[in-house]
C-alpha positions as CSV (number, residue, x, y, z in Angstrom):
1,M,54.3,113.8,60.9
2,L,57.2,115.3,60.0
3,T,56.8,118.1,61.8
4,R,56.1,116.5,65.2
5,L,59.1,114.1,64.5
6,L,61.7,116.8,64.0
7,P,61.2,118.0,67.4
8,R,62.1,114.9,69.2
9,L,64.5,114.1,66.6
10,G,66.3,117.5,67.6
11,Q,66.1,116.4,71.6
12,A,66.9,113.0,70.8
13,L,70.2,113.4,68.5
14,P,72.3,114.8,70.5
15,L,71.7,112.2,73.5
16,A,72.4,109.6,70.9
17,L,75.4,110.7,69.7
18,W,76.9,111.6,73.3
19,A,76.1,108.0,74.2
20,A,78.3,106.6,70.7
21,V,81.4,108.6,72.2
22,L,81.0,107.0,75.5
23,L,80.2,103.5,74.4
24,R,83.0,104.1,71.3
25,S,85.7,104.9,73.7
26,S,84.5,102.1,76.0
27,G,85.1,99.9,73.3
28,D,88.3,101.2,71.2
29,G,90.6,101.8,74.0
30,R,90.9,105.0,73.8
31,L,89.5,105.3,78.1
32,D,92.9,103.6,78.7
33,L,94.5,107.0,77.8
34,L,91.9,108.8,80.1
35,L,90.9,107.1,82.8
36,R,91.5,103.9,85.4
37,T,90.3,100.5,84.2
38,A,88.1,100.2,87.5
39,F,86.0,103.3,86.4
40,H,85.4,101.8,82.9
41,P,82.4,100.2,83.5
42,L,80.8,103.6,84.8
43,V,81.2,104.6,81.1
44,W,79.6,102.0,79.6
45,I,76.8,102.4,82.2
46,A,76.5,106.3,81.3
47,G,76.6,105.4,77.2
48,L,73.6,103.1,77.9
49,L,71.5,105.4,80.1
50,L,72.1,108.0,77.7
51,L,71.0,106.0,74.7
52,G,67.9,104.5,76.4
53,L,66.9,108.5,77.0
54,A,67.7,108.9,73.5
55,L,65.2,106.6,72.4
56,A,62.4,107.9,75.2
57,Q,62.7,111.3,73.7
58,L,61.6,109.6,70.1
59,C,59.1,107.9,71.8
60,C,57.6,110.3,73.9
61,R,55.4,113.6,73.0
62,P,57.6,116.8,73.4
63,D,56.2,119.3,76.0
64,P,54.5,121.9,74.4
65,A,55.7,124.3,77.5
66,A,59.4,123.8,77.1
67,P,60.8,126.0,74.1
68,P,62.6,124.3,71.5
69,Q,66.6,125.2,71.8
70,P,67.8,124.3,68.2
71,R,71.0,126.2,68.2
72,R,72.1,124.3,72.1
73,A,70.7,120.7,70.6
74,L,73.0,121.6,67.2
75,A,76.2,123.0,69.4
76,T,75.6,119.6,71.8
77,A,75.5,117.2,68.9
78,A,78.7,119.2,67.0
79,I,80.9,118.1,70.1
80,A,80.2,115.0,70.1
81,L,80.3,114.3,66.7
82,A,84.2,116.2,66.5
83,L,84.7,113.5,69.9
84,L,83.7,110.3,67.4
85,V,85.9,111.9,64.6
86,L,89.1,113.2,66.4
87,P,89.5,111.3,69.6
88,P,91.6,112.9,72.1
89,N,95.5,112.0,71.7
90,P,96.6,114.0,75.0
91,S,100.4,114.4,75.3
92,F,101.6,113.1,78.9
93,A,105.2,115.2,78.7
94,D,103.0,118.4,78.8
95,L,100.2,117.4,81.3
96,A,103.3,116.0,83.4
97,S,105.2,119.2,83.4
98,Q,102.5,121.2,85.2
99,R,101.4,118.8,87.6
100,P,103.2,118.4,91.1
101,S,105.2,115.3,91.3
102,D,103.8,112.2,93.4
103,E,104.5,112.3,97.1
104,T,102.1,109.5,98.1
105,A,104.7,106.5,97.6
106,D,106.8,107.8,101.0
107,T,105.7,104.6,102.9
108,E,107.5,101.6,103.6
109,L,106.9,99.0,101.2
110,S,105.5,95.8,102.4
111,F,106.7,93.7,99.4
112,V,109.7,94.4,97.3
113,L,110.1,92.7,93.5
114,P,113.6,91.4,92.4
115,P,115.4,94.4,90.8
116,A,115.0,93.3,87.1
117,Q,111.2,92.9,87.6
118,R,110.6,96.3,89.1
119,S,108.8,98.9,86.6
120,L,109.7,102.6,87.0
121,T,106.9,103.0,89.6
122,D,108.2,100.0,91.7
123,W,111.7,101.6,91.9
124,V,110.3,105.5,92.7
125,R,108.2,103.9,95.2
126,L,111.5,101.8,96.5
127,L,113.8,104.7,96.6
128,R,111.6,106.3,99.0
129,S,111.3,104.3,101.0
130,Q,114.9,103.5,101.1
131,P,116.5,106.7,100.1
132,D,120.4,105.3,100.5
133,P,121.6,105.0,97.1
134,R,124.3,102.7,98.0
135,L,121.5,100.1,98.5
136,F,121.1,99.7,94.7
137,D,124.0,100.8,93.1
138,G,124.6,97.9,90.3
139,D,121.2,96.8,90.1
140,P,119.8,95.8,86.7
141,V,116.9,97.9,85.6
142,R,114.2,97.1,83.4
143,I,111.9,100.0,82.7
144,S,109.8,101.5,80.6
145,G,108.0,105.0,80.2
146,F,108.0,108.3,78.3
147,V,110.3,110.8,78.1
148,L,109.6,113.8,80.3
149,P,111.8,117.0,80.0
150,I,113.3,118.7,83.2
151,P,114.2,122.3,83.0
152,G,117.8,122.7,83.3
153,E,118.6,118.9,83.9
154,P,118.7,115.9,81.7
155,A,115.3,114.4,80.9
156,Q,113.6,111.7,83.0
157,L,111.5,108.6,81.9
158,A,108.3,109.0,83.3
159,R,105.1,107.6,84.2
160,L,101.9,109.0,85.4
161,L,99.9,107.9,88.3
162,V,96.2,108.6,88.7
163,R,93.3,107.7,91.4
164,C,90.7,108.3,88.9
165,C,91.6,110.0,86.0
166,L,93.9,112.2,84.3
167,A,92.7,114.8,85.9
168,D,94.4,113.9,89.5
169,A,97.2,112.2,87.2
170,T,100.8,112.9,89.0
171,P,104.5,112.0,87.6
172,V,107.0,110.1,89.0
173,G,110.6,109.6,87.1
174,L,113.6,108.5,87.3
175,P,116.6,110.4,86.2
176,V,118.9,108.8,83.1
177,R,122.2,109.0,82.0
178,W,121.7,109.7,78.2
179,P,124.6,108.6,76.3
180,A,126.7,111.6,75.4
181,D,127.1,110.5,71.4
182,R,123.3,111.0,70.7
183,P,121.0,113.9,71.7
184,E,118.3,113.4,74.0
185,P,115.0,111.8,72.9
186,P,111.9,114.5,72.5
187,A,109.6,114.7,75.2
188,D,106.6,111.9,75.1
189,Q,108.5,109.4,72.8
190,W,107.8,105.8,75.0
191,L,111.0,104.1,75.9
192,A,112.5,100.7,77.1
193,I,115.4,100.9,78.9
194,E,117.4,98.2,79.9
195,G,120.3,99.1,82.0
196,S,121.7,99.1,85.5
197,M,121.5,101.8,88.8
198,A,124.5,103.8,89.4
199,A,125.2,106.1,92.8
200,G,126.0,109.3,92.5
201,A,126.1,112.9,94.0
202,D,122.5,113.4,93.6
203,G,121.1,110.3,94.3
204,L,120.7,107.3,91.9
205,V,120.8,107.0,88.2
206,V,120.1,105.1,85.4
207,V,122.9,104.3,83.4
208,P,121.2,102.7,80.0
209,E,123.1,99.7,77.9
210,R,120.0,99.6,75.8
211,I,117.3,102.0,74.4
212,R,114.7,100.8,72.5
213,P,111.7,103.3,71.4
214,I,108.5,101.6,72.2
215,P,105.0,102.5,71.3
216,R,102.7,104.1,73.8
217,P,100.9,101.4,76.0
218,A,97.7,100.2,75.7
219,R,97.0,101.1,79.2
220,P,100.1,103.6,80.3
221,L,98.4,105.0,83.3
222,E,99.4,103.6,86.7
223,P,97.4,103.5,90.0
């Protein structure tokens, strides 16, 4: 009996482990680092389908014409186990430095929030629709994001915009006039900044009055 069961286990185990990867990712919040919330149900469905296939493999007699492939099954199971034990922890700054900046937010906005209620992304879209920096000089700012180093320039405070997942992510950022009496914060550090906008020769820059380190948000990706 054990001899008949082993081939079924070899086929079912990788499917069950990948089902566990998808279902655990959906339940513990790590999907929020990789995928927009609107697409999370697809991951749940895929995990349940894989679990159903694994159960079907256990119940069904294996096809004698199909040669066993223990090495492939073992490698697949090992990758799934690695993802269960070591969940992904992407560096947003590294990813943003390899992607072109977002250029889709240059149309006129139909609704504009008060200055203190605008997120970093709201500010970027607003400045692209109304590029005259004098219109916003002195406006209060309350934004949060991760530190994005810019070669030859001060680091920006940035966010990642996604249509689906990290594969299509594009960065948007705002220049910050960091305090001269302290070093720039490290890349990937999440910060909340309160201050004001100041017009300069190169456009608007955020002038912080308060800089506070914060943990990475549970849902750091923005649509």
